[in-house]
N, CA, C and O of each residue as an XYZ file, in Angstrom:
720
protein
N     124.519     26.779    118.877
C     125.408     27.567    118.036
C     124.844     27.622    116.612
O     124.447     26.599    116.055
N     124.814     28.801    116.043
C     124.271     28.983    114.695
C     125.200     28.371    113.657
O     126.415     28.302    113.836
N     124.586     27.933    112.570
C     125.374     27.386    111.460
C     126.249     28.475    110.878
O     125.829     29.626    110.765
N     127.461     28.112    110.510
C     128.351     29.045    109.821
C     127.894     29.156    108.371
O     127.522     28.162    107.747
N     127.926     30.372    107.847
C     127.488     30.638    106.468
C     128.714     30.784    105.580
O     129.627     31.555    105.875
N     128.716     30.031    104.492
C     129.818     30.085    103.533
C     129.273     30.503    102.181
O     128.298     29.939    101.684
N     129.920     31.504    101.595
C     129.596     31.939    100.245
C     130.564     31.249     99.290
O     131.780     31.387     99.423
N     130.023     30.511     98.331
C     130.840     29.839     97.319
C     130.685     30.596     96.013
O     129.594     30.664     95.448
N     131.789     31.167     95.535
C     131.803     31.914     94.277
C     132.590     31.100     93.255
O     133.821     31.088     93.258
N     131.857     30.429     92.393
C     132.452     29.516     91.406
C     131.569     29.500     90.183
O     130.374     29.224     90.283
N     132.146     29.797     89.013
C     131.332     29.832     87.795
C     131.088     28.458     87.195
O     130.166     28.305     86.393
N     131.879     27.451     87.553
C     131.651     26.095     87.056
C     130.562     25.426     87.896
O     130.744     25.195     89.092
N     129.437     25.120     87.265
C     128.313     24.500     87.979
C     128.714     23.164     88.583
O     128.270     22.827     89.681
N     129.539     22.402     87.891
C     129.959     21.086     88.377
C     130.772     21.208     89.660
O     130.494     20.520     90.643
N     131.762     22.070     89.652
C     132.605     22.244     90.846
C     131.784     22.831     91.984
O     131.897     22.393     93.129
N     130.962     23.817     91.668
C     130.132     24.453     92.699
C     129.231     23.420     93.372
O     129.115     23.391     94.597
N     128.595     22.574     92.562
C     127.687     21.559     93.106
C     128.437     20.567     93.994
O     127.941     20.188     95.055
N     129.640     20.142     93.563
C     130.444     19.205     94.349
C     130.787     19.808     95.716
O     130.670     19.143     96.745
N     131.206     21.058     95.712
C     131.582     21.727     96.963
C     130.356     21.931     97.847
O     130.415     21.677     99.050
N     129.257     22.381     97.269
C     128.026     22.616     98.030
C     127.563     21.333     98.721
O     127.256     21.349     99.913
N     127.510     20.234     97.986
C     127.061     18.963     98.575
C     127.952     18.541     99.730
O     127.460     18.123    100.778
N     129.253     18.648     99.543
C     130.186     18.262    100.601
C     130.050     19.121    101.847
O     130.080     18.605    102.964
N     129.901     20.419    101.665
C     129.848     21.317    102.820
C     128.503     21.287    103.529
O     128.447     21.433    104.750
N     127.421     21.102    102.786
C     126.108     20.985    103.449
C     126.068     19.744    104.332
O     125.456     19.742    105.401
N     126.725     18.701    103.870
C     126.779     17.441    104.618
C     127.453     17.645    105.981
O     127.135     16.948    106.945
N     128.375     18.596    106.054
C     129.091     18.843    107.303
C     128.438     19.937    108.154
O     128.977     20.311    109.196
N     127.285     20.452    107.721
C     126.521     21.371    108.564
C     126.649     22.850    108.269
O     126.131     23.670    109.028
N     127.317     23.214    107.202
C     127.423     24.632    106.853
C     126.191     25.073    106.073
O     125.599     24.291    105.329
N     125.814     26.338    106.253
C     124.788     26.943    105.398
C     125.518     27.551    104.210
O     126.550     28.201    104.378
N     124.988     27.343    103.016
C     125.691     27.740    101.793
C     124.913     28.792    101.020
O     123.695     28.702    100.868
N     125.641     29.789    100.536
C     125.130     30.775     99.579
C     125.994     30.608     98.335
O     127.206     30.417     98.442
N     125.374     30.678     97.151
C     126.120     30.454     95.910
C     126.130     31.704     95.028
O     125.146     32.437     94.941
N     127.293     31.922     94.371
C     127.436     32.995     93.387
C     128.089     32.399     92.147
O     128.985     31.561     92.247
N     127.627     32.844     90.966
C     128.131     32.281     89.710
C     129.105     33.207     88.980
O     129.669     32.824     87.955
N     129.307     34.423     89.500
C     130.278     35.342     88.899
C     130.809     36.277     89.981
O     130.291     36.315     91.097
N     131.839     37.019     89.637
C     132.482     37.893     90.613
C     131.595     39.008     91.135
O     131.648     39.335     92.321
N     130.791     39.591     90.278
C     129.913     40.694     90.699
C     128.877     40.192     91.702
O     128.629     40.835     92.722
N     128.278     39.045     91.406
C     127.298     38.467     92.330
C     127.972     38.105     93.658
O     127.393     38.310     94.725
N     129.184     37.572     93.591
C     129.915     37.214     94.807
C     130.150     38.444     95.688
O     129.942     38.399     96.900
N     130.582     39.533     95.066
C     130.840     40.756     95.814
C     129.557     41.287     96.457
O     129.555     41.668     97.628
N     128.475     41.310     95.692
C     127.193     41.787     96.227
C     126.713     40.953     97.400
O     126.267     41.494     98.412
N     126.803     39.624     97.266
C     126.361     38.730     98.353
C     127.285     38.828     99.567
O     126.819     38.767    100.705
N     128.584     38.978     99.332
C     129.527     39.103    100.444
C     129.203     40.333    101.290
O     129.247     40.282    102.519
N     128.882     41.425    100.627
C     128.588     42.668    101.350
C     127.196     42.648    101.972
O     127.019     43.108    103.100
N     126.206     42.122    101.255
C     124.838     42.151    101.784
C     124.552     41.047    102.808
O     123.844     41.284    103.787
N     125.088     39.861    102.594
C     124.794     38.729    103.496
C     125.828     38.536    104.596
O     125.550     37.893    105.608
N     127.026     39.095    104.401
C     128.121     38.991    105.376
C     128.342     37.548    105.864
O     128.212     37.266    107.055
N     128.675     36.647    104.941
C     128.915     35.260    105.350
C     130.152     35.156    106.240
O     130.949     36.090    106.326
N     130.297     34.012    106.897
C     131.438     33.794    107.782
C     132.720     33.538    107.005
O     133.816     33.742    107.527
N     132.588     33.086    105.745
C     133.760     32.759    104.940
C     133.383     32.798    103.464
O     132.241     32.521    103.097
N     134.361     33.148    102.616
C     134.167     33.178    101.172
C     135.105     32.183    100.513
O     136.321     32.272    100.680
N     134.550     31.230     99.760
C     135.322     30.342     98.893
C     135.266     30.968     97.519
O     134.178     31.157     96.976
N     136.409     31.296     96.942
C     136.444     32.155     95.763
C     137.305     31.584     94.643
O     138.487     31.297     94.832
N     136.694     31.424     93.478
C     137.429     31.084     92.266
C     138.064     32.374     91.748
O     137.525     33.460     91.964
N     139.195     32.262     91.072
C     139.855     33.456     90.543
C     139.359     33.854     89.168
O     139.138     35.035     88.900
N     139.183     32.875     88.297
C     138.827     33.163     86.905
C     137.314     33.061     86.743
O     136.770     31.997     86.449
N     136.643     34.211     86.946
C     135.194     34.257     86.864
C     134.751     35.371     85.936
O     135.495     36.317     85.678
N     133.515     35.246     85.431
C     132.990     36.303     84.562
C     132.693     37.599     85.325
O     132.577     37.604     86.550
N     132.577     38.658     84.594
C     132.237     40.020     85.009
C     133.390     40.675     85.770
O     134.016     41.594     85.242
N     133.688     40.234     86.981
C     134.903     40.703     87.652
C     135.638     39.483     88.201
O     135.018     38.495     88.595
N     136.947     39.567     88.219
C     137.779     38.431     88.636
C     137.754     38.248     90.151
O     137.317     39.123     90.898
N     138.231     37.098     90.575
C     138.362     36.831     92.006
C     139.273     37.836     92.695
O     139.029     38.218     93.840
N     140.338     38.270     91.987
C     141.235     39.255     92.592
C     140.534     40.590     92.815
O     140.769     41.256     93.823
N     139.679     40.979     91.882
C     138.926     42.220     92.062
C     137.968     42.092     93.241
O     137.774     43.047     93.993
N     137.374     40.919     93.403
C     136.494     40.670     94.551
C     137.298     40.819     95.844
O     136.857     41.487     96.779
N     138.482     40.194     95.892
C     139.342     40.309     97.084
C     139.653     41.762     97.404
O     139.526     42.200     98.547
N     140.059     42.499     96.387
C     140.433     43.897     96.577
C     139.271     44.705     97.156
O     139.458     45.485     98.090
N     138.083     44.518     96.603
C     136.919     45.287     97.059
C     136.475     44.857     98.460
O     136.042     45.691     99.254
N     136.579     43.583     98.760
C     136.224     43.110    100.107
C     137.189     43.684    101.140
O     136.762     44.155    102.195
N     138.473     43.646    100.846
C     139.459     44.162    101.796
C     139.349     45.681    101.971
O     139.834     46.228    102.962
N     138.720     46.352    101.023
C     138.541     47.809    101.115
C     137.193     48.196    101.720
O     136.911     49.384    101.880
N     136.358     47.214    102.058
C     135.024     47.476    102.605
C     135.022     47.124    104.091
O     135.046     45.944    104.441
N     134.993     48.128    104.972
C     135.138     47.889    106.409
C     134.203     46.820    106.987
O     134.616     46.050    107.854
N     132.953     46.763    106.521
C     131.990     45.812    107.098
C     132.386     44.348    106.858
O     131.973     43.471    107.618
N     133.171     44.073    105.826
C     133.501     42.679    105.492
C     135.002     42.446    105.298
O     135.404     41.350    104.906
N     135.830     43.448    105.563
C     137.247     43.316    105.240
C     137.969     42.214    106.003
O     139.003     41.728    105.544
N     137.450     41.811    107.156
C     138.086     40.731    107.924
C     137.516     39.349    107.601
O     137.868     38.366    108.253
N     136.647     39.270    106.610
C     136.067     37.992    106.213
C     137.176     37.061    105.701
O     137.943     37.449    104.820
N     137.267     35.843    106.243
C     138.251     34.903    105.704
C     137.898     34.539    104.262
O     136.737     34.305    103.928
N     138.929     34.497    103.417
C     138.762     34.126    102.007
C     139.662     32.943    101.719
O     140.839     32.939    102.082
N     139.099     31.938    101.065
C     139.886     30.800    100.581
C     139.763     30.791     99.065
O     138.662     30.764     98.515
N     140.909     30.813     98.403
C     140.933     30.758     96.944
C     140.879     29.299     96.510
O     141.591     28.448     97.044
N     140.014     29.025     95.526
C     139.960     27.713     94.864
C     140.289     27.987     93.405
O     139.505     28.627     92.705
N     141.441     27.511     92.938
C     141.833     27.877     91.583
C     142.621     26.777     90.889
O     143.333     26.001     91.527
N     142.480     26.728     89.577
C     143.306     25.839     88.760
C     144.679     26.462     88.549
O     145.623     25.770     88.167
N     144.798     27.765     88.795
C     146.076     28.467     88.634
C     146.972     28.154     89.830
O     146.548     28.225     90.984
N     148.202     27.811     89.527
C     149.134     27.459     90.597
C     150.500     28.044     90.271
O     151.460     27.314     90.027
N     150.575     29.378     90.270
C     151.865     29.994     89.982
C     152.236     30.960     91.093
O     151.393     31.382     91.884
N     153.496     31.292     91.133
C     154.024     32.134     92.205
C     153.347     33.495     92.273
O     153.110     34.010     93.366
N     153.036     34.081     91.135
C     152.388     35.392     91.123
C     151.044     35.374     91.827
O     150.720     36.289     92.584
N     150.258     34.326     91.577
C     148.949     34.233     92.232
C     149.091     33.979     93.726
O     148.324     34.518     94.524
N     150.056     33.172     94.105
C     150.262     32.893     95.526
C     150.726     34.156     96.252
O     150.309     34.405     97.382
N     151.582     34.951     95.614
C     152.003     36.228     96.215
C     150.831     37.197     96.310
O     150.709     37.934     97.288
N     149.969     37.197     95.296
C     148.789     38.062     95.318
C     147.860     37.630     96.465
O     147.266     38.477     97.132
N     147.740     36.342     96.688
C     146.916     35.833     97.788
C     147.436     36.357     99.126
O     146.647     36.724     99.996
N     148.744     36.392     99.291
C     149.324     36.935    100.531
C     149.014     38.425    100.655
O     148.723     38.922    101.743
N     149.078     39.116     99.545
C     148.797     40.563     99.551
C     147.387     40.845    100.074
O     147.166     41.803    100.815
N     146.440     39.995     99.674
C     145.052     40.184    100.092
C     144.702     39.409    101.360
O     143.528     39.275    101.705
N     145.712     38.902    102.049
C     145.517     38.185    103.308
C     144.511     37.044    103.164
O     143.625     36.867    104.000
N     144.666     36.285    102.102
C     143.810     35.122    101.873
C     144.184     34.046    102.889
O     145.366     33.790    103.121
N     143.184     33.421    103.490
C     143.421     32.418    104.524
C     144.107     31.178    103.970
O     144.959     30.582    104.630
N     143.732     30.794    102.754
C     144.309     29.597    102.154
C     144.130     29.644    100.646
O     143.244     30.324    100.130
N     144.990     28.906     99.947
C     144.960     28.839     98.481
C     144.906     27.359     98.130
O     145.887     26.640     98.319
N     143.776     26.903     97.625
C     143.573     25.483     97.315
C     143.560     25.311     95.803
O     142.776     25.949     95.100
N     144.436     24.444     95.315
C     144.542     24.232     93.878
C     143.604     23.112     93.434
O     143.547     22.045     94.046
N     142.869     23.384     92.350
C     141.980     22.378     91.766
C     142.826     21.379     90.985
O     143.825     21.766     90.380
N     142.455     20.126     90.984
C     141.368     19.508     91.742
C     141.761     19.332     93.209
O     142.944     19.232     93.534
N     140.772     19.294     94.081
C     141.007     19.137     95.509
C     139.942     18.203     96.073
O     138.909     17.977     95.442
N     140.195     17.666     97.252
C     139.205     16.817     97.912
C     138.367     17.675     98.853
O     138.829     18.699     99.355
N     137.135     17.246     99.084
C     136.289     17.978    100.037
C     136.877     17.921    101.438
O     136.729     18.869    102.210
N     137.549     16.811    101.780
C     138.169     16.708    103.106
C     139.234     17.783    103.295
O     139.293     18.427    104.343
N     140.074     17.977    102.282
C     141.116     19.005    102.354
C     140.486     20.389    102.466
O     140.943     21.221    103.250
N     139.445     20.635    101.688
C     138.772     21.929    101.727
C     138.141     22.179    103.100
O     138.226     23.287    103.629
N     137.513     21.161    103.672
C     136.902     21.294    105.000
C     137.951     21.642    106.052
O     137.689     22.461    106.932
N     139.132     21.036    105.977
C     140.223     21.355    106.907
C     140.604     22.827    106.809
O     140.760     23.513    107.819
N     140.752     23.300    105.571
C     141.142     24.696    105.345
C     140.064     25.654    105.844
O     140.372     26.708    106.401
N     138.799     25.283    105.641
C     137.688     26.126    106.094
C     137.679     26.223    107.618
O     137.564     27.318    108.170
N     137.797     25.095    108.291
C     137.783     25.099    109.762
C     138.931     25.935    110.315
O     138.747     26.690    111.270
N     140.118     25.802    109.718
C     141.275     26.581    110.168
C     141.040     28.079    109.944
O     141.373     28.895    110.804
N     140.473     28.438    108.801
C     140.223     29.853    108.495
C     139.165     30.443    109.420
O     139.274     31.600    109.825
N     138.149     29.663    109.756
C     137.097     30.159    110.648
C     137.616     30.329    112.077
O     137.170     31.218    112.802
N     138.554     29.480    112.475
C     139.124     29.577    113.818
C     140.109     30.737    113.952
O     140.326     31.248    115.050
N     140.701     31.149    112.833
C     141.743     32.163    112.878
C     141.571     33.175    111.739
O     142.398     33.213    110.828
N     140.507     33.998    111.775
C     140.274     34.966    110.686
C     141.354     36.040    110.670
O     141.973     36.308    111.700
N     141.589     36.658    109.512
C     142.615     37.704    109.431
C     142.208     38.931    110.236
O     141.025     39.246    110.357
N     143.200     39.613    110.778
C     142.960     40.865    111.506
C     143.396     41.989    110.584
O     144.587     42.254    110.424
N     142.414     42.645    109.980
C     142.698     43.658    108.974
C     142.007     44.953    109.357
O     140.832     44.957    109.725
N     142.748     46.061    109.267
C     142.165     47.379    109.464
C     142.587     48.248    108.293
O     143.753     48.247    107.899
N     141.654     48.975    107.747
C     141.922     49.841    106.595
C     142.581     49.096    105.442
O     143.429     49.645    104.739
N     142.181     47.829    105.253
C     142.694     47.052    104.135
C     144.100     46.526    104.330
O     144.653     45.922    103.411
N     144.712     46.737    105.517
C     146.079     46.297    105.761
C     146.095     45.255    106.876
O     145.368     45.370    107.863
N     146.920     44.255    106.704
C     147.058     43.212    107.711
C     147.766     43.765    108.936
O     148.619     44.646    108.833
N     147.401     43.235    110.091
C     148.065     43.641    111.319
C     149.211     42.705    111.679
O     149.914     42.944    112.661
N     149.409     41.654    110.908
C     150.415     40.649    111.221
C     151.782     41.076    110.692
O     152.043     40.974    109.493
N     152.647     41.548    111.572
C     153.976     42.034    111.180
C     154.896     40.870    110.805
O     155.813     41.049    110.004
N     154.665     39.684    111.368
C     155.492     38.523    111.025
C     155.377     38.193    109.547
O     156.367     37.838    108.908
N     154.188     38.308    109.008
C     153.987     38.019    107.593
C     154.726     39.035    106.730
O     155.258     38.683    105.678
N     154.763     40.304    107.169
C     155.500     41.314    106.432
C     156.982     40.976    106.412
O     157.643     41.138    105.387
N     157.515     40.501    107.556
C     158.922     40.108    107.612
C     159.190     38.938    106.675
O     160.212     38.907    105.989
N     158.272     37.976    106.646
C     158.437     36.814    105.773
C     158.472     37.243    104.310
O     159.263     36.717    103.527
N     157.611     38.206    103.932
C     157.602     38.692    102.556
C     158.922     39.365    102.217
O     159.379     39.270    101.078
N     159.544     40.039    103.169
C     160.790     40.731    102.905
C     161.929     39.752    102.620
O     162.935     40.133    102.022
N     161.781     38.503    103.040
C     162.819     37.501    102.851
C     162.695     36.747    101.531
O     163.424     35.780    101.309
N     161.795     37.164    100.658
C     161.625     36.486     99.380
C     162.920     36.592     98.586
O     163.465     37.681     98.408
N     163.404     35.453     98.114
C     164.645     35.406     97.348
C     164.298     35.294     95.873
O     163.472     34.468     95.485
N     164.921     36.113     95.062
C     164.662     36.051     93.621
C     165.265     34.773     93.063
O     166.328     34.334     93.502
N     164.572     34.169     92.079
C     165.101     32.951     91.491
C     166.368     33.233     90.695
O     166.608     34.370     90.288
N     167.180     32.203     90.473
C     168.411     32.409     89.712
C     168.104     32.760     88.263
O     166.990     32.565     87.775
N     169.125     33.282     87.591
C     168.989     33.644     86.180
C     168.611     32.393     85.388
O     169.196     31.325     85.572
N     167.632     32.544     84.513
C     167.168     31.431     83.683
C     167.378     31.786     82.227
O     167.351     32.961     81.860
N     167.584     30.793     81.409
C     167.671     31.008     79.976
C     166.515     30.263     79.339
O     166.332     29.068     79.569
N     165.734     30.974     78.539
C     164.585     30.382     77.882
C     164.857     30.330     76.385
O     165.392     31.280     75.813
N     164.494     29.239     75.764
C     164.654     29.097     74.313
C     163.282     29.232     73.673
O     162.321     28.588     74.094
N     163.200     30.068     72.661
C     161.950     30.239     71.940
C     162.212     29.862     70.495
O     163.061     30.457     69.832
N     161.490     28.887     70.020
C     161.677     28.450     68.637
C     160.845     29.329     67.718
O     159.640     29.486     67.915
N     161.494     29.895     66.722
C     160.830     30.739     65.754
C     160.755     29.997     64.422
O     161.331     28.919     64.273
N     160.051     30.573     63.464
C     159.934     29.950     62.144
C     161.288     29.717     61.492
O     161.475     28.715     60.802
N     162.236     30.626     61.699
C     163.526     30.574     61.007
C     164.678     30.265     61.957
O     165.765     30.820     61.796
N     164.474     29.420     62.915
C     165.583     29.079     63.798
C     165.203     29.212     65.251
O     164.024     29.186     65.604
N     166.197     29.354     66.081
C     165.977     29.425     67.521
C     166.563     30.727     68.041
O     167.715     31.053     67.755
N     165.780     31.462     68.794
C     166.274     32.672     69.434
C     166.447     32.375     70.915
O     165.598     31.716     71.517
N     167.508     32.839     71.495
C     167.763     32.607     72.912
C     167.820     33.966     73.604
O     168.480     34.890     73.129
N     167.123     34.076     74.727
C     167.210     35.295     75.507
C     167.191     34.910     76.973
O     166.786     33.797     77.310
N     167.614     35.793     77.842
C     167.638     35.467     79.266
C     166.768     36.443     80.038
O     166.622     37.609     79.671
N     166.207     35.939     81.096
C     165.407     36.751     82.013
C     166.013     36.590     83.396
O     166.483     35.506     83.743
N     166.007     37.631     84.173
C     166.459     37.495     85.550
C     165.282     37.759     86.462
O     164.532     38.720     86.287
N     165.144     36.903     87.417
C     164.236     37.143     88.512
C     162.757     36.993     88.313
O     162.220     35.923     88.600
N     162.086     37.973     87.852
C     160.649     38.128     87.946
C     159.859     37.067     87.171
O     159.790     37.106     85.943
N     159.267     36.121     87.906
C     158.499     35.051     87.270
C     157.227     35.573     86.622
O     156.786     35.038     85.604
N     156.625     36.624     87.206
C     155.426     37.203     86.601
C     155.762     37.782     85.234
O     154.987     37.649     84.286
N     156.931     38.430     85.138
C     157.364     39.000     83.862
C     157.602     37.888     82.844
O     157.247     38.025     81.673
N     158.208     36.777     83.298
C     158.433     35.649     82.406
C     157.106     35.098     81.903
O     156.982     34.753     80.728
N     156.107     35.014     82.791
C     154.786     34.520     82.392
C     154.154     35.481     81.395
O     153.535     35.048     80.422
N     154.306     36.796     81.631
C     153.737     37.790     80.737
C     154.372     37.670     79.341
O     153.674     37.736     78.329
N     155.687     37.494     79.297
C     156.368     37.332     78.013
C     155.916     36.042     77.343
O     155.655     36.015     76.140
N     155.825     34.981     78.125
C     155.375     33.692     77.590
C     153.974     33.814     77.004
O     153.713     33.317     75.908
N     153.070     34.475     77.732
C     151.699     34.628     77.252
C     151.637     35.461     75.975
O     150.808     35.197     75.105
N     152.509     36.465     75.855
C     152.474     37.312     74.663
C     152.970     36.576     73.433
O     152.692     36.989     72.307
N     153.703     35.487     73.636
C     154.211     34.713     72.492
C     153.217     33.697     71.985
O     153.380     33.160     70.889
N     152.208     33.432     72.752
C     151.208     32.424     72.364
C     150.261     32.949     71.323
O     149.362     32.230     70.888
């Protein structure tokens, strides 16, 4: 049986090296990319069995890589595992949108990553025309419950302003980021 090929797209040399060493030890062949554009090019030209993808990368983001891979028939069914320091609901929902096999939050152990890789290789996504064929997942997405009304306090130079947000955590994050 031929070695499985894994493309690791990670701009941090330290993390990339740690993952590469761990996976080579277990018998995988590794291809490395240091930015999103290189990852996309290698994914399409080399057609690896799986893509380990960081989200926050130079040139194009991990999400842009996902979008382009899912829109490219030759590689659209490639399993993708996200490796990210970001751990928010918006990113996890985006991962479902792109039919990502798994979302691993940094820091992680190589053992945990190997488990996720083996599971993704055994059960790759079934995607046609960029859309998942799994209707159960669509039903699960329809059952998403909005969070309860929250009140956020923002301290200003001249006192405290109070405002409320309902529901959308991505919107709350966007407002929070604009205040920084």
